[in-house]
N, C-alpha and C positions, 0 to 999 in steps of 0.2 A: 552402476548408473542406469537410470530409467531410460528405456528406448524411446525415441521420438516418433516411432512409426505409429500412425493412426489408421485404423481400419478403413479401407476404401468404401466410399459411399455413405459414411456416417457424418452427421453434423459435427462440426468442430466448434469449440467454445474457448473464449479468451477471458481470463480472470485477472483483473488489474489490482495491484496495490494502488494507493492514492498518493500520500505524501512522499515526495522524493521520486515518484514514478510518473504520475500524470501532472501533479501540481507541485511547484517549488514553494515549500512552506518553511524553509530553514530560517529565514529572517523573522517570520512570524513566531515560530517556536522560540527563538532566542528572546524576542521582545516579551512574550508571555512569561517565560521563566524568569526574566530579569524583573518584571513587575511583581511577580510572586515572591521572589527572593527579597526584594526591597520591602515588601509588606511585612516580612518576618525578620527584617534586620540582618539578612544573610548576604554573603558574598555572591553576587550574580554569576560571576564566571565559574566559581566552584560548583554552584548549584547546577548550572547548565552542563558542565562536564559530567556530573553524576547522572543527570536526567537523560543524556544522550545514550547511556548504556543500560538504564534500568527503567522499569515501569514506575509510574507516579508513586504508588504506595511504597515501593522500595526506595525511591528517591527521598521521600519524607522520612523514612526510617533512618536513612544515613545522614541527612543534613538538618533535620528538624525533629529529632527523636522526642523532644520534650513537649511538642505540640500535638494536639489531637489530630490524628490522621484524617478523620472525617471532615474536620474543619479545613484542614490543608487541601483536601480534594475539592471541597465546595468552593474554596477561593480560586483554585486553579480552573475549575469549570467556569466560574464567573468571568475570569479573565479571557479564557479561550472563546467563550460565546461573544464577548465584546469584540474580540479581535476579528471574528467572522463578520460582525456587523460593520466594523470600521477599518480593519486592516487592509493593506494592499496585497493582492494575490496575483500570481502569474502562472499560467499553464505552461508546461514545457512545450517547446516547438514539436509539432507533430501530434500532440494529444487530441486536438479537435479532429484532425484528419483521420486518425486511426479509429476513433470512436464512431465518427460518421460513416466510415467505410465498412463497419461491421453490421451484419444483418440484425434486426431487432430480435431480442430474445436469445442472442448467442454470446452476450458478454455481461459481466457483472463486476462490481467493486468489492474487494475484501480488505477491510481496514481495521486498524486498532483504535481508530477514532470513533466518533458517534455520527449516526446517520444525518441528524439535523445540521451538524457542522459541515459534513461533506456536501450535502445539497446546497448549503449556503455558499460554499466555496465554488461549486460548479456554477451557480447562478452568477457569482461575481466575476468569474473568468469566461463565461459564455460557452462553457463546454456542454455537449449534449446531455440532457437529463437522463440519469441512470435509471434503468428499470428495476434493478436489484442491487441492494447493498447489504452485505453481511458485515455488521459493525461490532463494536465491543460488547454491546448488550445482547447480541444474538447468540453468543457462545460463552460458555464458562471458561473454556481453555483457549487462550489467545495464541498467536504465533509465538514460538516455533511449533506448537502443536499442529497436527494436520487438520484438526477439527474445522477451523474457519474455511479452508478451501474445500473440504469435503462437504460442508454445509452448503456452500455456494453451488457446487456441482449438483447436489441433490435437489436444490430448489429450482435449478435450471432443467432438471431431468437429464443430466449428463453423466456419462461414465467418466471416472477420473482419467482413464487413458485417452479420452477424447479432448482433454483440457490442456490449454497452454497458460501458464502463469507468467505474468510480467512483474518483476520485482526489482528493488534496488538494495535491499538490506539483507544481511545474513539470516536474521530470524524469519523473514518472509520466504527466503529461498528454501530454508530447511522445512518450513511449513508445507510448501508446495511439493518438495521432494518426498516428504513423508506421506503425502496424500497420494503418491504414485502418479504425479502429473509431470508433463514436460515443463521445465522452468528456464526462462531466459532472463538474464540480468541486463539492466540499463542504467544509464546516468552515473557511471563510475569509470575512472581511468583503468582500474584493474578488475578482473572478474572475481565475483564472490565465489568462494569454494563450492563446488557442486553443480553450478549452472551448466545447462547443456549448450547454451550459446551466450555470448557476451557482446554487448553493443555499448560503446562509450556514451551514446546519447539515445534518447527515445526516437528522435528524428531518424537516426540511422536504422532503427529497428522497424519502423512503420511498414515499409514494403514487404518485409519478411513476415510480419504479423498478419498482414492482409493476405499474403500468399498462403500462410498456414490455414487461415479461416476458409479460404476458397478451395483448398485442396490441391493447389498447384505447386506447393513446396515439397521438395523431396525429403525434407526433415533429416538430413544427415547429421548425426551427432558430431559436434565439433565446432570449430570457429565460425564466425560470421562470414 
């Protein structure tokens, strides 16, 4: 397990996942996949079940193998862009507070989504405008590869050991751990395997995240 100790006097950085961590997009994702499935005459519940555990191209291969995957992806992107424009989004309690409480240039978003959609969602929810987003187009290898989080650290000018990752999903947790960073899990009843600390909600984690960033947290490995 990676140590949570951060060298004294060094700037600390916080890297956030987006969907499921800062923004509650479950209902939106379900609606998008339902519309996509209906467009292809497929069972929406079956498609969504597969989509939850696979990347889009892998989903298409399993549920729509006879269709052109490029066409399938274009249709999905169209539906997702429309959802950003017209769908309802909600930020998790504590999201605005923690982002506003962090110094400029010390936090970033690391997402498997696309930057224009993330910025659209932030605008819709009133969250502070992110300065840096590492999205699906920024890296060839997505989570659970360490590349997305390492790319974010590099662009911030940060050492991996000075970074705290906030995640809700196993693939994101593994990405942060493989990058050699401290990883805390949020918004789940049970801890994701490997996290250094676990919080059932983002709200519960906020004071601890801000303490980490300010240097006042002891960072003992273990429970919240």
